[in-house]
C-alpha positions as a printed Julia matrix, in Angstrom:
243×3 Matrix{Float64}:
  79.78   85.8   120.36
  83.49   85.39  119.69
  84.34   88.28  117.4
  87.47   90.37  117.87
  88.01   93.86  116.43
  91.61   94.48  115.32
  92.89   98.06  114.98
  96.33   99.43  114.24
  98.09  102.66  113.26
  95.27  105.1   114.03
  97.78  107.97  114.01
  95.69  110.72  115.53
  92.9   110.39  112.94
  89.72  110.69  114.99
  87.35  110.87  112.0
  88.63  107.53  110.71
  88.44  105.9   114.14
  84.91  107.16  114.77
  83.68  105.72  111.47
  85.17  102.33  112.25
  83.53  102.27  115.68
  80.24  103.42  114.16
  80.39  100.58  111.63
  81.41   98.06  114.29
  79.58   98.69  117.6
  81.7    97.41  120.47
  78.68   95.63  121.96
  79.03   93.1   119.12
  82.59   92.13  120.07
  84.12   89.96  122.75
  87.35   91.92  122.55
  89.44   94.61  120.91
  93.12   94.38  119.92
  95.09   97.63  119.58
  98.42   97.16  117.8
 100.03  100.54  118.46
 100.69  103.91  116.85
  97.58  105.51  118.25
  99.28  108.89  118.01
 101.29  111.21  115.74
 101.04  112.29  112.09
  97.34  113.14  112.45
  96.05  116.24  114.26
  94.01  114.61  117.02
  96.18  112.28  119.07
  94.62  113.41  122.34
  91.09  112.92  121.06
  91.91  109.44  119.74
  93.28  108.4   123.11
  90.23  109.82  124.88
  87.97  107.81  122.55
  89.9   104.6   123.15
  89.88  105.1   126.92
  86.12  104.57  126.75
  86.6   100.93  125.69
  85.72   98.78  128.73
  88.84   97.21  130.22
  87.29   93.73  130.0
  87.11   94.15  126.2
  90.61   95.5   125.66
  92.58   92.31  125.06
  95.78   93.92  123.77
  97.06   97.5   123.87
 100.71   97.74  122.83
 103.07  100.57  122.02
 104.05  101.2   118.41
 107.2   102.91  117.24
 105.58  106.34  117.54
 104.65  105.85  121.19
 108.15  104.53  121.81
 109.86  107.43  120.04
 107.72  110.21  121.44
 107.64  108.94  125.02
 111.4   108.33  125.01
 112.16  111.57  123.17
 114.41  109.72  120.72
 113.52  110.5   117.1
 116.71  109.11  115.52
 115.03  106.24  113.69
 112.54  108.35  111.77
 113.5   108.2   108.12
 112.94  111.89  107.34
 113.39  115.28  108.92
 109.7   116.01  108.45
 108.9   112.9   110.48
 111.08  114.11  113.33
 109.49  117.57  113.25
 106.0   116.04  113.23
 106.85  113.84  116.22
 108.21  116.87  118.1
 104.99  118.76  117.35
 102.88  115.84  118.6
 105.04  115.47  121.7
 104.61  119.09  122.77
 100.83  118.94  122.29
 100.06  115.73  124.19
  97.97  116.35  127.28
  98.73  114.97  130.74
  95.69  112.7   130.33
  97.1   111.26  127.11
 100.58  110.84  128.55
  99.14  108.98  131.54
  97.31  106.57  129.23
 100.32  105.96  126.98
 102.6   105.38  129.95
 100.23  103.56  132.25
  97.71  101.65  130.16
  99.77  100.37  127.21
 102.29   97.53  127.01
 105.57   99.35  126.38
 107.52   96.44  124.93
 105.57   96.57  121.67
 104.62   92.89  121.91
 102.29   90.65  123.88
 101.73   86.89  124.05
  98.25   85.8   125.1
  95.63   83.08  124.86
  92.45   83.71  122.87
  89.79   81.01  123.19
  92.43   78.3   123.25
  94.58   79.84  120.5
  98.17   80.8   121.4
  98.63   84.31  120.04
 101.3    86.93  119.48
 100.57   90.62  119.07
 103.51   92.74  117.94
 103.54   96.2   116.43
 106.39   95.37  114.05
 107.92   91.89  113.99
 110.01   89.57  116.13
 113.07   90.94  114.34
 112.26   94.42  115.65
 109.18   94.93  117.79
 108.77   98.56  116.72
 110.4    99.3   113.38
 110.37   96.24  111.07
 107.17   94.83  109.58
 106.22   91.22  108.96
 106.2    90.72  105.21
 103.4    88.96  103.38
 104.26   85.27  103.31
 106.61   85.54  106.3
 107.97   82.07  107.08
 110.38   82.68  109.95
 110.4    79.64  112.22
 110.16   81.92  115.27
 106.43   82.29  114.56
 105.73   78.56  114.36
 104.77   78.25  118.03
 101.86   80.69  117.62
  98.41   79.93  116.25
  97.67   83.56  115.37
 100.1    86.45  114.83
  98.68   89.98  114.89
 100.91   92.79  113.62
 100.83   96.34  112.26
 103.39   99.02  111.35
 103.41   98.53  107.56
 100.03  100.3   107.06
  99.35   97.61  104.44
  96.76   94.95  105.35
  97.43   91.26  104.99
  95.91   87.94  105.96
  97.62   84.67  105.14
  98.19   81.18  106.53
 101.6    79.56  106.73
 102.23   75.85  107.34
 105.34   74.83  109.25
 106.82   71.34  109.32
 106.16   69.5   112.58
 105.9    66.0   114.02
 102.13   65.48  113.95
 100.87   62.73  111.67
  97.22   63.56  112.4
  97.78   66.92  110.67
 100.12   65.48  108.02
 103.11   66.9   109.84
 102.03   70.47  109.34
 101.41   73.24  111.87
  99.31   76.23  110.76
  99.92   79.84  111.83
  97.55   82.62  110.81
  99.04   86.08  110.17
  96.79   89.17  110.38
  97.73   92.78  109.75
  94.57   94.95  109.72
  96.26   97.81  107.87
  96.03  101.37  109.13
  92.89  103.0   110.48
  94.24  106.52  110.14
  96.96  106.52  107.47
  96.63  103.66  104.95
  99.43  103.13  102.44
  97.87  100.59  100.07
  96.38  103.18   97.67
  92.99  102.89   99.39
  92.29  106.01  101.43
  89.53  104.53  103.58
  90.03  103.5   107.22
  91.28   99.9   107.39
  90.67   97.32  110.11
  89.98   93.62  110.54
  87.45   91.4   112.26
  88.32   87.89  113.47
  85.47   85.43  114.03
  86.82   82.75  116.38
  84.05   80.18  115.95
  84.6    79.93  112.2
  88.24   81.11  112.24
  87.37   83.53  109.46
  88.98   86.92  108.96
  87.32   89.92  107.35
  89.6    92.68  106.05
  87.35   95.73  106.1
  87.33   99.47  105.34
  85.18  102.38  106.43
  84.61  105.58  104.46
  85.24  108.73  106.5
  85.36  112.48  105.9
  88.95  112.91  104.76
  88.52  116.55  103.81
  87.28  117.42  107.28
  90.19  115.67  108.95
  92.83  117.17  106.65
  91.39  120.61  107.38
  92.41  120.23  111.02
  96.14  119.86  110.35
  98.44  122.52  111.75
 100.75  124.43  109.44
 103.54  123.35  111.8
 103.2   119.84  110.35
 104.51  119.15  106.85
 101.66  119.14  104.32
 102.86  115.71  103.16
 101.02  114.1   106.06
  97.81  115.89  105.11
  97.97  115.13  101.4
  98.84  111.44  101.72
  95.47  110.76  103.39
  93.7   111.62  100.15
  95.62  109.0    98.17
  96.27  106.28  100.71
 100.04  106.39  100.25
């Protein structure tokens, strides 16, 4: 069994996370990759972290900070693009429990990136991109030569799923002088922005090297009903439209 569950941008949405984990029992996976932004925007950052803490350490292959962990743990909100984003981050920050803070500080890779080996494949996990680990996404069809040394690149941040293969020039006649890199962005579990309001995630099957881009239906109305009035209603309403 060489399946890997890939999750990103959960953003405090426990209902969405629970439906993904119900659809994909962890006993069926060799590992889990978490690509950051577990917290903020949604109303249940603490509960999301508590749920993820239950993943056995042997299964948790990657667990990296996203830009929201970086901003909230550092207390620097300057790079948020709107005032409502800054206010939401401040609200999340003041409501994080000691248990959550301990997990974010002690159990996650703070650099926002991680290089690792996965069944013989040389992999990169990065919340954003190599241009900016936290705040700049990899675009669909990215061809930057910096990624050529990796077999698989996992990324998040954009909240828009993608899976594509890019072929780089190399000196290898057996492979017709081409080197393949697979790029996977699972989209957002808790706040999708591709006009599909379901929870997004991906499954990588290593034996066949196949990727499934998947969604799970969850109770959006229940989750939106939990939002505090201290958080701009924009973050509640966008869940209904996937924007």
